[in-house]
DSSP file (Angstrom, degrees, kcal/mol; ACC not computed):
  #  RESIDUE AA STRUCTURE BP1 BP2  ACC     N-H-->O    O-->H-N    N-H-->O    O-->H-N    TCO  KAPPA ALPHA  PHI   PSI    X-CA   Y-CA   Z-CA
    1    1 A X     >        0   0    0      0, 0.0     4,-2.0     0, 0.0     5,-0.2   0.000 360.0 360.0 360.0 -38.9  -32.4  -24.0  -11.6
    2    2 A X  H  >  +     0   0    0      1,-0.2     4,-2.5     2,-0.2     5,-0.2   0.870 360.0  52.7 -66.1 -36.0  -32.6  -20.2  -11.3
    3    3 A X  H  > S+     0   0    0      2,-0.2     4,-2.5     1,-0.2    -1,-0.2   0.880 108.7  49.7 -68.7 -36.2  -31.0  -20.3   -7.9
    4    4 A X  H  > S+     0   0    0      2,-0.2     4,-2.4     1,-0.2    -2,-0.2   0.911 112.5  47.4 -67.1 -42.0  -28.0  -22.4   -9.2
    5    5 A X  H  X S+     0   0    0     -4,-2.0     4,-2.2     2,-0.2    -2,-0.2   0.911 113.4  47.9 -64.4 -43.0  -27.5  -20.0  -12.1
    6    6 A X  H  X S+     0   0    0     -4,-2.5     4,-2.3     2,-0.2    -2,-0.2   0.903 112.1  49.9 -64.8 -41.0  -27.7  -17.0   -9.8
    7    7 A X  H  X S+     0   0    0     -4,-2.5     4,-2.2     2,-0.2    -2,-0.2   0.909 110.9  48.8 -64.1 -42.6  -25.3  -18.6   -7.3
    8    8 A X  H  X S+     0   0    0     -4,-2.4     4,-2.3     1,-0.2    -1,-0.2   0.880 110.6  51.7 -64.7 -37.9  -22.8  -19.3  -10.1
    9    9 A X  H  X S+     0   0    0     -4,-2.2     4,-2.5     2,-0.2    -2,-0.2   0.905 109.5  49.5 -65.3 -42.1  -23.1  -15.8  -11.4
   10   10 A X  H  X S+     0   0    0     -4,-2.3     4,-2.3     2,-0.2    -2,-0.2   0.906 111.5  49.1 -63.6 -41.5  -22.4  -14.4   -7.9
   11   11 A X  H  X S+     0   0    0     -4,-2.2     4,-2.1     2,-0.2    -2,-0.2   0.909 111.8  49.3 -64.4 -41.9  -19.3  -16.7   -7.5
   12   12 A X  H  X S+     0   0    0     -4,-2.3     4,-1.2     2,-0.2    -2,-0.2   0.918 112.3  46.9 -64.0 -44.3  -18.1  -15.6  -10.9
   13   13 A X  H  X S+     0   0    0     -4,-2.5     4,-0.7     1,-0.2    -1,-0.2   0.866 110.8  52.6 -67.1 -36.1  -18.5  -11.9  -10.1
   14   14 A X  H >< S+     0   0    0     -4,-2.3     3,-0.7     1,-0.2    -1,-0.2   0.891 107.3  52.3 -65.6 -39.2  -16.8  -12.3   -6.8
   15   15 A X  H 3< S+     0   0    0     -4,-2.1    -1,-0.2     1,-0.2    -2,-0.2   0.785 109.0  51.0 -67.3 -27.1  -13.8  -14.0   -8.4
   16   16 A X  H 3< S+     0   0    0     -4,-1.2    -1,-0.2    -5,-0.1    -2,-0.2   0.595  88.3 104.8 -87.0 -11.3  -13.5  -11.0  -10.9
   17   17 A X  S << S-     0   0    0     -4,-0.7     2,-0.2    -3,-0.7    -3,-0.0  -0.228  87.1 -85.5 -70.4 162.4  -13.5   -8.3   -8.2
   18   18 A X        -     0   0    0      1,-0.1    -1,-0.1     3,-0.0     2,-0.1  -0.485  47.8-145.1 -70.4 129.9  -10.4   -6.5   -7.2
   19   19 A X        -     0   0    0     -2,-0.2     3,-0.1     1,-0.2    -1,-0.1  -0.395  28.6 -80.0 -91.1 171.3   -8.5   -8.4   -4.5
   20   20 A X        -     0   0    0      1,-0.1    -1,-0.2    -2,-0.1     2,-0.0  -0.323  60.6 -86.9 -66.9 151.9   -6.4   -7.1   -1.6
   21   21 A X        -     0   0    0      1,-0.1    -1,-0.1    -3,-0.1    29,-0.0  -0.353  29.0-153.3 -63.2 139.1   -2.9   -5.9   -2.5
   22   22 A X  S    S+     0   0    0     -3,-0.1     2,-0.5     2,-0.1    -1,-0.1   0.657  74.2  82.2 -86.1 -16.4   -0.3   -8.6   -2.3
   23   23 A X        -     0   0    0      4,-0.0     2,-0.2     3,-0.0    -2,-0.1  -0.771  69.3-152.8 -94.7 130.4    2.5   -6.2   -1.5
   24   24 A X     >  -     0   0    0     -2,-0.5     4,-2.2     1,-0.1     5,-0.2  -0.466  29.6-107.4 -94.3 169.4    2.9   -5.2    2.1
   25   25 A X  H  > S+     0   0    0      1,-0.2     4,-2.5     2,-0.2     5,-0.2   0.903 121.2  51.0 -60.6 -41.7    4.3   -2.0    3.4
   26   26 A X  H  > S+     0   0    0      1,-0.2     4,-1.6     2,-0.2    -1,-0.2   0.906 109.9  47.9 -65.2 -42.2    7.4   -3.9    4.6
   27   27 A X  H  > S+     0   0    0      1,-0.2     4,-0.6     2,-0.2    -1,-0.2   0.875 114.0  47.6 -68.2 -35.4    8.0   -5.5    1.2
   28   28 A X  H >< S+     0   0    0     -4,-2.2     3,-0.8     1,-0.2     7,-0.4   0.897 110.1  51.7 -70.3 -40.0    7.6   -2.2   -0.6
   29   29 A X  H 3< S+     0   0    0     -4,-2.5    -1,-0.2     1,-0.2    -2,-0.2   0.818 109.3  51.6 -66.0 -29.3    9.9   -0.4    1.8
   30   30 A X  H 3< S+     0   0    0     -4,-1.6     2,-0.5     1,-0.2    -1,-0.2   0.619 107.8  55.3 -81.4 -13.0   12.5   -3.1    1.2
   31   31 A X    <X  +     0   0    0     -3,-0.8     4,-2.3    -4,-0.6    -1,-0.2  -0.782  61.3 177.3-123.9  86.4   12.3   -2.8   -2.6
   32   32 A X  H  > S+     0   0    0     -2,-0.5     4,-2.3     1,-0.2     5,-0.2   0.805  79.7  55.7 -63.1 -30.4   13.0    0.9   -3.6
   33   33 A X  H  > S+     0   0    0      2,-0.2     4,-2.1     1,-0.2    -1,-0.2   0.939 111.5  42.7 -66.9 -45.3   12.7    0.2   -7.3
   34   34 A X  H  > S+     0   0    0      1,-0.2     4,-2.6     2,-0.2     5,-0.2   0.890 113.3  53.6 -66.6 -38.9    9.2   -1.3   -7.0
   35   35 A X  H  X S+     0   0    0     -4,-2.3     4,-2.3    -7,-0.4    -2,-0.2   0.915 109.1  48.3 -61.7 -43.7    8.2    1.4   -4.6
   36   36 A X  H  X S+     0   0    0     -4,-2.3     4,-2.0     2,-0.2    -1,-0.2   0.913 111.5  50.4 -63.0 -43.2    9.3    4.1   -7.1
   37   37 A X  H  X S+     0   0    0     -4,-2.1     4,-1.9     1,-0.2    -2,-0.2   0.923 112.9  45.4 -61.3 -45.5    7.4    2.4   -9.9
   38   38 A X  H  X S+     0   0    0     -4,-2.6     4,-2.8     2,-0.2     5,-0.2   0.849 108.1  57.3 -70.5 -33.2    4.2    2.2   -7.9
   39   39 A X  H  X S+     0   0    0     -4,-2.3     4,-2.1    -5,-0.2    -1,-0.2   0.920 108.8  46.8 -60.8 -42.7    4.5    5.8   -6.6
   40   40 A X  H  X S+     0   0    0     -4,-2.0     4,-2.0     2,-0.2    -2,-0.2   0.902 112.9  48.9 -65.5 -40.8    4.5    6.9  -10.3
   41   41 A X  H  X S+     0   0    0     -4,-1.9     4,-2.9     2,-0.2    -2,-0.2   0.894 111.0  49.8 -67.0 -39.5    1.6    4.7  -11.1
   42   42 A X  H  < S+     0   0    0     -4,-2.8     4,-0.5     1,-0.2    -1,-0.2   0.887 111.0  50.2 -65.7 -37.7   -0.4    5.9   -8.1
   43   43 A X  H  < S+     0   0    0     -4,-2.1     3,-0.3    -5,-0.2    -2,-0.2   0.894 116.1  42.0 -66.0 -38.8    0.3    9.5   -9.1
   44   44 A X  H  < S+     0   0    0     -4,-2.0    -2,-0.2     1,-0.2    -1,-0.2   0.906 137.9   0.8 -76.1 -43.1   -0.8    8.9  -12.7
   45   45 A X     X  +     0   0    0     -4,-2.9     4,-1.4    -5,-0.2     3,-0.4  -0.567  60.4 167.7-153.0  79.3   -3.9    6.8  -12.0
   46   46 A X  H  > S+     0   0    0     -4,-0.5     4,-2.7    -3,-0.3     8,-0.2   0.846  79.7  60.0 -64.2 -35.1   -4.8    6.1   -8.4
   47   47 A X  H  4 S+     0   0    0      1,-0.2    -1,-0.2     2,-0.2     4,-0.1   0.863 103.0  51.7 -63.4 -35.8   -8.3    4.8   -9.3
   48   48 A X  H  4 S+     0   0    0     -3,-0.4    -1,-0.2     1,-0.2    -2,-0.2   0.910 116.6  38.2 -68.5 -42.3   -6.8    2.0  -11.4
   49   49 A X  H  < S-     0   0    0     -4,-1.4     4,-0.3    -8,-0.2    -2,-0.2   0.823 111.7-126.0 -79.7 -31.8   -4.4    0.8   -8.7
   50   50 A X     X  -     0   0    0     -4,-2.7     4,-2.0    -5,-0.2     5,-0.2   0.026  16.0 -90.8 100.1 151.6   -6.8    1.3   -5.8
   51   51 A X  H  > S+     0   0    0      1,-0.2     4,-2.6     2,-0.2     5,-0.2   0.869 118.6  58.8 -65.3 -38.7   -6.7    3.1   -2.5
   52   52 A X  H  > S+     0   0    0      1,-0.2     4,-1.8     2,-0.2    -1,-0.2   0.931 111.0  40.2 -60.8 -47.3   -5.4    0.1   -0.5
   53   53 A X  H  > S+     0   0    0     -4,-0.3     4,-2.3     2,-0.2    -1,-0.2   0.921 116.2  49.6 -69.1 -43.6   -2.3   -0.3   -2.6
   54   54 A X  H  X S+     0   0    0     -4,-2.0     4,-2.2     1,-0.2    -2,-0.2   0.848 110.2  51.4 -66.9 -32.6   -1.6    3.5   -3.0
   55   55 A X  H  X S+     0   0    0     -4,-2.6     4,-2.3     2,-0.2    -1,-0.2   0.887 109.7  49.9 -67.8 -38.2   -2.0    3.9    0.8
   56   56 A X  H  X S+     0   0    0     -4,-1.8     4,-2.4    -5,-0.2    -2,-0.2   0.880 110.1  51.5 -65.0 -38.0    0.5    1.1    1.3
   57   57 A X  H  X S+     0   0    0     -4,-2.3     4,-2.3     2,-0.2    -2,-0.2   0.918 110.5  48.0 -63.9 -44.2    2.9    2.8   -1.1
   58   58 A X  H  X S+     0   0    0     -4,-2.2     4,-2.2     1,-0.2    -2,-0.2   0.905 112.7  48.4 -63.9 -41.4    2.5    6.1    0.8
   59   59 A X  H  X S+     0   0    0     -4,-2.3     4,-2.4     2,-0.2    -2,-0.2   0.891 111.5  49.6 -67.2 -39.0    3.1    4.4    4.1
   60   60 A X  H  X S+     0   0    0     -4,-2.4     4,-2.4     2,-0.2    -2,-0.2   0.885 110.3  50.8 -66.6 -38.3    6.2    2.6    2.8
   61   61 A X  H  X S+     0   0    0     -4,-2.3     4,-2.1     2,-0.2    -2,-0.2   0.922 111.7  47.7 -62.9 -44.0    7.6    5.8    1.4
   62   62 A X  H  X S+     0   0    0     -4,-2.2     4,-3.0     1,-0.2     5,-0.2   0.904 111.2  51.1 -62.6 -41.9    7.1    7.5    4.8
   63   63 A X  H  X S+     0   0    0     -4,-2.4     4,-1.5     1,-0.2    -2,-0.2   0.900 110.8  47.7 -64.3 -41.8    8.7    4.5    6.5
   64   64 A X  H  < S+     0   0    0     -4,-2.4    -1,-0.2     2,-0.2    -2,-0.2   0.884 116.3  44.6 -66.4 -37.3   11.8    4.7    4.2
   65   65 A X  H  < S+     0   0    0     -4,-2.1    -2,-0.2    -5,-0.2    -1,-0.2   0.916 120.7  37.3 -72.9 -43.7   12.1    8.4    4.7
   66   66 A X  H >< S-     0   0    0     -4,-3.0     3,-0.9     1,-0.3     2,-0.2   0.590  96.9-149.2 -87.6 -11.0   11.5    8.5    8.5
   67   67 A X  T 3<  -     0   0    0     -4,-1.5    -1,-0.3    -5,-0.2    -2,-0.1  -0.535  63.6 -18.4  78.3-144.6   13.4    5.3    9.3
   68   68 A X  T 3  S-     0   0    0     -2,-0.2    -1,-0.2     2,-0.1     3,-0.1   0.429  94.0-107.0 -83.3   3.4   12.4    3.2   12.2
   69   69 A X    <   +     0   0    0     -3,-0.9     2,-0.6     1,-0.3    -2,-0.1   0.511  67.3 148.6  89.8   4.4   10.4    6.0   13.8
   70   70 A X        -     0   0    0     -4,-0.1    -1,-0.3     1,-0.1    -2,-0.1  -0.624  45.6-130.6 -73.6 118.9   12.8    6.8   16.6
   71   71 A X        -     0   0    0     -2,-0.6     2,-0.4    -3,-0.1    -1,-0.1  -0.349  18.6-108.4 -72.0 151.8   12.5   10.5   17.2
   72   72 A X        -     0   0    0     -2,-0.0     2,-0.5     1,-0.0    -1,-0.1  -0.649  32.7-170.0 -78.4 128.3   15.6   12.7   17.4
   73   73 A X        -     0   0    0     -2,-0.4     3,-0.1     3,-0.0     2,-0.0  -0.962  15.2-140.6-121.6 112.6   16.2   13.9   21.0
   74   74 A X        -     0   0    0     -2,-0.5     2,-0.1     1,-0.1     3,-0.1  -0.308  25.2-100.7 -71.7 155.7   18.9   16.6   21.2
   75   75 A X        -     0   0    0      1,-0.1    -1,-0.1     3,-0.0     2,-0.1  -0.456  46.2-101.5 -68.2 144.4   21.4   16.7   24.1
   76   76 A X        -     0   0    0     -2,-0.1     2,-0.5     1,-0.1    -1,-0.1  -0.422  36.6-110.8 -67.7 146.3   20.5   19.2   26.8
   77   77 A X        -     0   0    0     -2,-0.1    -1,-0.1     1,-0.1     2,-0.1  -0.644  34.7-119.7 -78.5 125.2   22.5   22.4   26.7
   78   78 A X        -     0   0    0     -2,-0.5     2,-0.4     1,-0.1    -1,-0.1  -0.398  23.0-128.2 -67.4 142.4   24.9   22.6   29.6
   79   79 A X              0   0    0      1,-0.1    -1,-0.1    -2,-0.1     0, 0.0  -0.752 360.0 360.0 -91.4 135.4   24.3   25.6   31.9
   80   80 A X              0   0    0     -2,-0.4    -1,-0.1     0, 0.0    -2,-0.0   0.401 360.0 360.0-101.3 360.0   27.3   27.7   32.8
């Protein structure tokens, strides 16, 4: 009986733990309003939102700022 109670308690505690973020970097980068809202929340209380979500927010912000990541390569200067 004690093992069943302990098992039920473990299942209950596992169900109450913080789950993985449902929002991906791509979904956040595609939704600037939601990204802005989450950036403000991460700045105010990162512990409440969790590192995983705030890291995804930072990566999505970087992705929106930098674009697709293609580096700028200047044209060579012609020699005279």
